[in-house]
C-alpha positions as CSV (number, residue, x, y, z in Angstrom):
1,M,68.8,156.5,109.6
2,I,67.8,159.0,113.0
3,R,67.8,162.2,111.3
4,L,65.4,160.8,108.6
5,I,63.0,159.2,111.2
6,G,63.0,162.4,112.9
7,V,61.9,164.2,109.8
8,L,59.3,161.7,109.1
9,L,57.9,162.1,112.8
10,L,58.1,166.0,112.6
11,F,56.5,165.5,109.2
12,F,53.5,163.0,110.9
13,A,52.9,166.2,113.7
14,V,52.3,168.7,111.6
15,L,49.9,166.8,110.1
16,A,48.4,165.8,113.1
17,S,48.1,169.2,113.6
18,S,46.7,170.5,110.3
19,H,43.4,170.5,111.1
20,L,43.6,173.0,113.9
21,L,45.7,175.4,111.3
22,I,42.7,174.7,108.5
23,D,39.7,175.2,111.4
24,E,38.4,171.9,110.0
25,K,35.0,170.9,111.1
26,G,34.0,168.2,109.7
27,Y,34.6,164.5,111.1
28,V,33.8,160.9,110.1
29,L,31.9,158.3,112.4
30,V,32.2,154.8,112.0
31,S,30.6,152.4,113.9
32,F,30.7,148.3,114.1
33,N,28.7,147.0,116.4
34,Q,29.5,148.3,119.8
35,Y,32.7,150.1,118.7
36,T,32.5,153.3,117.6
37,V,35.4,155.4,116.3
38,E,35.2,158.8,115.6
39,S,38.1,161.2,114.1
40,T,39.0,164.2,111.8
41,L,39.5,163.0,107.7
42,V,43.6,164.4,108.7
43,S,44.1,162.5,112.0
44,L,42.8,159.0,110.1
45,L,45.4,160.1,107.8
46,F,47.7,160.6,110.1
47,M,47.0,157.3,111.9
48,L,46.7,155.2,108.8
49,M,50.7,156.4,108.0
50,V,52.2,156.1,111.2
51,G,50.8,152.5,111.7
52,M,52.5,152.3,107.7
53,F,56.1,153.7,109.4
54,A,55.8,151.6,112.3
55,L,55.4,148.5,110.2
56,W,57.9,149.4,107.8
57,L,60.4,150.2,111.0
58,I,59.3,146.8,112.4
59,A,60.1,145.1,109.4
60,K,63.7,146.7,108.7
61,I,64.6,146.0,112.4
62,T,63.4,142.2,112.3
63,K,65.3,142.0,108.7
64,A,69.0,143.5,110.2
65,L,68.0,140.9,113.4
66,W,67.6,138.2,111.1
67,R,70.8,139.4,108.9
68,A,72.7,139.3,112.4
69,L,71.9,136.0,113.6
70,G,71.5,134.4,110.1
71,G,75.5,135.6,110.1
72,L,76.4,134.5,112.8
73,S,74.9,130.8,112.5
74,K,76.6,131.3,108.7
75,R,80.2,132.4,110.4
76,R,80.0,128.9,112.7
77,L,78.4,126.7,109.9
78,R,82.1,127.9,107.7
79,K,83.8,127.7,110.9
80,R,82.9,123.7,111.3
81,Q,83.2,123.0,107.5
82,Q,86.9,124.6,107.7
83,R,87.6,122.2,110.8
84,E,85.8,119.3,109.0
85,E,87.9,119.8,105.9
86,D,91.5,120.2,107.8
87,A,90.6,117.2,109.6
88,F,90.4,115.6,106.1
89,E,93.0,116.7,104.6
90,Q,95.3,116.0,107.2
91,S,94.2,112.7,107.7
92,V,94.6,112.7,103.9
93,W,98.4,113.2,104.1
94,A,99.1,111.1,107.2
95,L,97.7,108.2,105.0
96,I,100.1,109.5,102.3
97,N,102.8,109.8,103.9
98,N,102.3,106.9,106.0
99,Q,101.9,108.1,109.8
100,P,99.3,105.8,111.0
101,D,100.3,107.4,114.8
102,S,99.2,110.7,114.0
103,L,95.7,109.7,112.6
104,G,94.6,109.7,115.7
105,Y,95.3,113.1,117.1
106,T,94.0,114.3,113.5
107,L,90.6,112.8,114.2
108,Q,90.3,113.9,117.6
109,L,90.0,117.6,116.0
110,S,87.0,117.2,114.1
111,E,84.7,115.0,112.9
112,F,85.2,114.6,108.9
113,P,82.5,116.2,106.1
114,E,79.2,114.2,106.6
115,K,79.7,112.7,102.6
116,W,83.2,111.5,104.0
117,R,82.0,109.4,106.9
118,D,82.3,106.2,105.8
119,Q,86.3,107.0,105.0
120,Q,86.6,108.6,108.7
121,L,85.7,105.3,110.1
122,A,87.7,103.3,108.0
123,I,90.4,105.5,108.8
124,Q,89.7,105.4,112.6
125,A,89.9,101.7,112.2
126,K,93.2,101.8,110.0
127,A,94.6,103.7,112.8
128,A,93.4,101.4,115.4
129,L,94.6,98.5,114.1
130,H,98.2,100.0,114.0
131,A,97.9,100.6,118.2
132,G,97.0,97.1,118.2
133,K,93.1,97.2,119.2
134,K,91.4,95.3,117.0
135,V,88.9,95.3,118.9
136,V,87.8,98.6,118.6
137,A,88.9,98.6,114.5
138,R,85.9,96.1,114.6
139,E,83.4,98.3,116.1
140,Y,84.7,101.4,113.4
141,L,84.1,98.9,110.4
142,Q,80.9,97.8,111.8
143,Q,79.5,101.4,111.8
144,L,80.3,101.3,108.4
145,S,77.6,101.2,105.5
146,E,77.1,98.4,103.6
147,T,78.8,99.6,100.5
148,A,82.1,100.9,102.3
149,Q,82.1,97.9,103.6
150,S,82.6,95.8,101.0
151,K,86.2,97.9,99.7
152,V,87.7,97.4,102.9
153,S,88.6,94.3,102.3
154,E,92.2,94.6,103.9
155,L,90.8,95.7,107.4
156,W,88.7,93.2,108.0
157,L,91.2,90.6,107.5
158,A,93.6,93.0,109.2
159,A,90.6,92.6,112.2
160,E,90.9,88.8,112.0
161,Q,87.3,88.9,110.4
162,D,88.1,86.7,107.1
163,N,84.8,85.4,106.6
164,R,83.0,88.8,106.9
165,A,85.8,90.6,104.5
166,L,85.6,87.3,102.2
167,S,81.7,87.9,102.6
168,T,81.5,91.5,101.3
169,L,83.9,91.1,98.5
170,A,82.7,87.8,96.8
171,P,79.2,89.2,95.4
172,Q,80.9,91.5,93.5
173,A,83.6,89.5,92.6
174,Q,81.9,86.7,91.2
175,M,80.0,89.0,88.7
176,K,80.9,88.4,85.0
177,K,81.7,92.1,84.6
178,A,83.2,92.0,88.4
179,T,86.2,95.1,87.8
180,P,90.0,94.4,88.3
181,T,90.1,96.3,91.5
182,E,87.1,94.3,92.6
183,L,88.9,90.9,91.8
184,N,92.3,91.9,93.3
185,A,90.9,92.8,96.4
186,Y,89.2,89.3,96.7
187,I,92.2,87.5,95.6
188,S,93.9,89.1,98.1
189,A,91.5,88.2,100.8
190,L,91.1,84.5,99.5
191,L,95.4,84.2,100.2
192,Q,95.2,85.6,103.6
193,A,92.3,83.9,104.4
194,K,93.9,80.7,103.4
195,D,91.2,79.2,101.0
196,W,93.3,77.5,98.4
197,D,90.6,75.9,96.8
198,T,88.4,79.1,95.8
199,L,91.9,80.9,95.3
200,H,93.1,78.2,93.0
201,S,89.8,77.9,91.1
202,T,89.4,81.9,90.9
203,I,92.7,82.4,89.3
204,E,92.3,80.1,86.4
205,Q,88.8,81.5,85.5
206,R,89.7,84.9,86.1
207,Y,93.0,85.9,85.1
208,K,92.5,87.4,82.1
209,Q,89.9,90.1,83.9
210,L,93.0,90.7,86.2
211,H,95.3,92.9,84.2
212,W,97.9,92.5,86.2
213,S,102.3,93.3,84.8
214,D,104.6,90.8,85.2
215,V,106.0,92.3,88.5
216,Q,102.6,91.8,89.5
217,W,102.4,88.6,89.3
218,S,105.5,87.9,90.5
219,Q,104.9,89.4,93.5
220,F,101.2,87.1,93.9
221,F,102.4,83.8,92.8
222,S,105.9,84.3,95.2
223,S,103.1,84.9,98.4
224,Y,100.9,82.3,96.9
225,F,103.6,79.4,96.9
226,E,105.1,80.3,100.2
227,A,102.0,80.6,102.0
228,I,100.8,76.9,100.4
229,L,104.5,75.9,101.7
230,Q,104.1,77.2,105.0
231,H,100.3,76.7,105.6
232,S,99.3,73.5,103.4
233,D,100.3,70.5,103.1
234,K,99.0,70.4,99.3
235,D,101.8,69.5,96.6
236,I,102.8,72.8,95.1
237,H,104.5,71.1,91.8
238,A,100.7,69.9,91.3
239,L,99.3,73.5,92.0
240,Y,101.8,74.6,89.8
241,S,101.3,72.4,86.7
242,A,97.5,72.4,87.1
243,L,97.8,76.1,85.8
244,P,97.1,77.4,82.4
245,R,100.0,77.9,80.0
246,A,100.0,81.9,80.1
247,L,99.9,81.7,84.2
248,R,102.7,79.1,84.1
249,A,105.0,81.4,82.3
250,Q,104.4,84.2,84.8
251,S,105.1,81.9,87.7
252,Q,107.5,79.8,86.5
253,T,110.5,82.1,88.0
254,A,108.3,82.5,91.5
255,Y,107.9,79.1,91.4
256,I,111.3,77.7,91.0
257,R,112.6,80.5,94.1
258,T,109.5,79.4,96.4
259,C,111.1,76.0,96.2
260,V,115.0,76.8,96.1
261,R,114.4,79.0,99.7
262,F,112.2,76.1,100.9
263,G,114.8,73.3,100.3
264,Q,112.6,71.3,97.7
265,L,115.8,71.8,95.2
266,D,114.9,68.1,93.9
267,V,111.3,69.4,92.8
268,V,112.9,72.2,90.4
269,R,116.2,70.3,89.4
270,K,115.3,70.0,85.9
271,E,114.3,73.5,85.4
272,L,118.1,74.5,87.3
273,L,120.0,72.1,85.5
274,K,118.6,73.8,82.6
275,M,119.7,77.4,83.7
276,L,123.3,76.0,83.9
277,K,123.0,74.3,80.2
278,K,122.4,77.1,79.2
279,S,125.0,79.3,80.8
280,Q,122.8,81.5,82.7
281,F,124.6,81.6,86.0
282,L,123.9,85.2,87.4
283,A,119.8,83.8,86.5
284,L,121.0,80.7,88.6
285,A,122.9,82.5,91.7
286,E,120.1,84.8,92.0
287,T,117.7,81.4,92.0
288,L,120.5,79.9,94.4
289,Q,120.9,82.8,97.2
290,F,118.3,82.1,99.4
291,A,118.8,78.2,99.0
292,G,117.0,76.6,102.2
293,G,118.9,73.0,101.0
294,G,121.5,71.4,98.7
295,D,121.3,68.7,96.2
296,I,123.7,66.4,94.7
297,E,123.1,66.2,91.0
298,L,123.3,69.7,90.6
299,R,126.2,70.8,93.0
300,K,128.1,68.2,90.7
301,A,126.8,70.1,87.2
302,I,127.7,73.1,88.9
303,Q,131.8,71.8,89.6
304,A,131.9,70.2,85.8
305,Q,130.8,73.6,84.7
306,L,133.2,75.7,86.5
307,K,136.3,73.3,85.5
308,K,135.4,74.9,82.2
309,H,134.7,78.6,83.6
310,P,136.7,79.1,86.6
311,E,136.9,82.3,85.9
312,Q,133.3,82.6,86.8
313,T,132.2,83.9,90.2
314,E,129.0,83.3,90.0
315,L,129.4,79.9,89.2
316,L,131.5,79.9,92.9
317,F,129.0,81.7,94.3
318,C,126.5,78.9,93.3
319,L,128.4,76.0,94.4
320,A,129.0,77.7,98.0
321,C,125.4,77.8,97.9
322,M,125.2,73.9,97.8
323,A,127.7,73.5,100.3
324,N,126.1,75.9,103.0
325,G,122.5,74.0,102.1
326,E,124.3,70.3,102.1
327,G,125.9,71.6,105.6
328,E,129.4,72.0,104.4
329,H,129.9,75.4,106.0
330,G,133.5,75.5,105.6
331,L,134.1,74.9,102.2
332,A,131.3,77.5,101.7
333,A,133.6,80.0,103.8
334,Q,136.8,79.1,101.9
335,I,135.1,80.2,98.6
336,F,133.5,83.2,100.2
337,D,137.1,84.2,101.3
338,S,138.1,83.7,97.4
339,L,135.4,85.9,96.5
340,S,136.6,88.0,98.8
341,N,139.6,89.2,96.3
342,S,136.9,90.3,93.8
343,P,134.4,93.4,94.2
344,W,132.1,91.9,96.7
345,Q,128.5,91.8,95.3
346,S,125.2,92.4,97.4
347,L,124.0,88.5,95.9
348,W,126.4,87.0,98.0
349,Q,125.6,88.6,101.2
350,H,123.0,85.9,103.0
351,Q,124.9,82.9,102.2
352,A,128.3,84.5,102.9
353,E,127.0,85.7,106.9
354,V,125.6,82.1,107.0
355,A,128.5,80.7,105.9
356,F,131.1,82.8,108.1
357,A,128.3,82.6,111.1
358,K,128.4,78.6,111.3
359,T,131.9,78.2,111.1
360,G,132.5,80.4,114.4
361,Q,134.1,83.5,111.9
362,F,132.0,85.8,114.1
363,E,133.5,89.2,112.9
364,K,133.5,88.6,109.1
365,A,130.0,87.6,109.4
366,Y,129.8,91.0,111.8
367,L,131.4,92.7,108.9
368,L,128.9,91.9,106.5
369,L,125.7,92.2,108.5
370,S,127.0,96.2,109.1
371,S,127.7,96.9,105.0
372,T,124.2,95.9,105.1
373,D,123.3,98.0,107.5
374,Q,124.9,100.9,105.7
């Protein structure tokens, strides 16, 4: 480049002095108002070429400087984008691996890309909730866009903003063409907000749109019936009976087990006796494993079946559950001592711990508890 510039300068110098070599006599006189330019033709041509060269050189230098500055800014932009993408990726992995403690540190490294701004605020709110900072979580949630606020109902509820969660979910969920995801979020919010009437009517009217599996229905109804018994004075039997026939079939197991767990065996005595009559001993044992009370009529029926099938360990276990429920923990402990001669089942664990602990046999209860932890 330097050599080329030197050659061009030498060439222009030769042109500028060429009139001396050819003994040029002619000249050009240019006048404009008060200004006059006098020169030879060769000199004018030389000045024109020098001016063009100067413009070309300035353009080249400007272009080179622009490229250098542009490249620097692009490198900075790429580094910033890479930091943003790395922060986003690490946050996603932390969520997948259920590591909320690392979220706060990850989010301190860099902001998310602009298009993921709402997701960053939601993740920051989740991290704040995990740390017990509900006020901070609300501040993050309030910065979300309106569209994003309707997609974080669980966070609103965790931040003790039940009304806000329902107000953002209700418009979409109440539309005829609401998606299963929107309905699922709305029903979960209603359950946590303990809005029983709206929840019951929504389930009755929209259950066909949910497309839940049997496991999902069982989990929902278990949570639903337990919440009703814990936080409401509503008649659980009336609510169960009011469900559509298809939902009663889906909720029957959860309904029976919830009543048994809360000691309301008289409400579902008919269903329990039906299991016994059909020799569904294992199903009955699974239902009674967390029984919170006893029932004399059911106990007599179990004893009658036990006389017919003394080899059935499930029936012995059911009798122990009834004994525990009625406060006869000594009898229950004797039954579990006899059951210990058979292969131990995890199904017996809870009731056996209760029986041994209540009768002062703490060593046996401790051994059972230790085996559970292992």
